[in-house]
N, C-alpha and C positions, 0 to 999 in steps of 0.2 A: 223535201218535203222526208221528216222521218220514221222511221217503221213504227207503225203501229200497230203491228199483230201482236201477242202474249203469248209469251213461252213461259208456264211456269215451272221456276224450279223445285225439283222435292225436297221435296222436310218432311221428313220423322219427326210432326213434334212429338208424340207419347216418347222418345226414347230420350227426343232434347231434357223432357220433362225431369224425367228421371235422372240424366244426369247431372242435372240442377240439383235437385231436390237432394242429393250431398252434401250442398254447401251448407255449410252453418247459416242458419239467416234468409234462406229463399225462400220457405216455405210461408213466413208468416208475410214477405213482402209482397209474394207474389199473391199469398190471399185479398191483400191490399187493396190488389188492382185487378182484383177478379170480375171486375164490371166491365173498367178500362180494355181488359183482354179480349173481354169476351165481346165489343164493339167491336174491336181491333178485326179479330179473328171473320166476323160476321162482314167486313166493311172486303175484307181480303177475299171471300165468298164469292161478296157479290160481286166484285171489277171482275175476279177470273171468268167468273160465267160469263159476263157479259164481251172475257176474250178482248180485257182491257187491260194498255199500261197507263201505266203512272202520264206520262204525256198526256196519252190522250185523253186521259179523267180532268187534269186540270186545264188542257185546252177547252172542253168543255163546259168549265168552270171558270171560267177565264182569268187562269192561277195558274202557278208553276208546278213541276213536278214537288220541289224540294216542297211545297205547300203541302200535299199530297201525300208523301214521303211523312213528314211531322203527322196530318192528320193518323195517320196510320199505323202510330205509335202508340204502344199502349203507353201509356203511363207521364208522355214526357207534353204531351199537350191537352190544353183542356175547349172544346173545338164549342161553336156556337149553334144554337140551336139549328137557326141558320145557314151554315153552311154544312152541319151532316143534310139539312134538305138539300140543298144542291150538290152534296155529295151523291147520295140516294137522290137524284133522278139524273146522273150526271151514267149514274152505272143502270140506268131503269130500275130501280123500286121505287118505294115509299118510302117513306122515316114513320116509324109507326112508337108514340114513348109512352110508357102507363108506368101509374104508381102502384106499389103491389104491397097489400100489406103484412108486417112482422107475421112470421109465424109463431102462436101463442106455443110456452116450453109447454 
């Protein structure tokens, strides 16, 4: 059986974003994917807190590690609510979805 103990890799996200912002067009592209990045970040955080690898989550969901990798990649895949519910359950979370009215200018 595969080693299912999760060992997080250190990543300085703030430094990564600061460097990336120097590239032309990055800020506009990043802003367009803000919701996707927020969701991906929450998924990675939940999996990390659960101490699970992508393999372990895939096993719990009855799918493959590559499918979990796609789910956790912002902007590359638009998962269904059913899939997000399965992921949430696999990492010991509940899924909440809400609509928030636009702020008046």
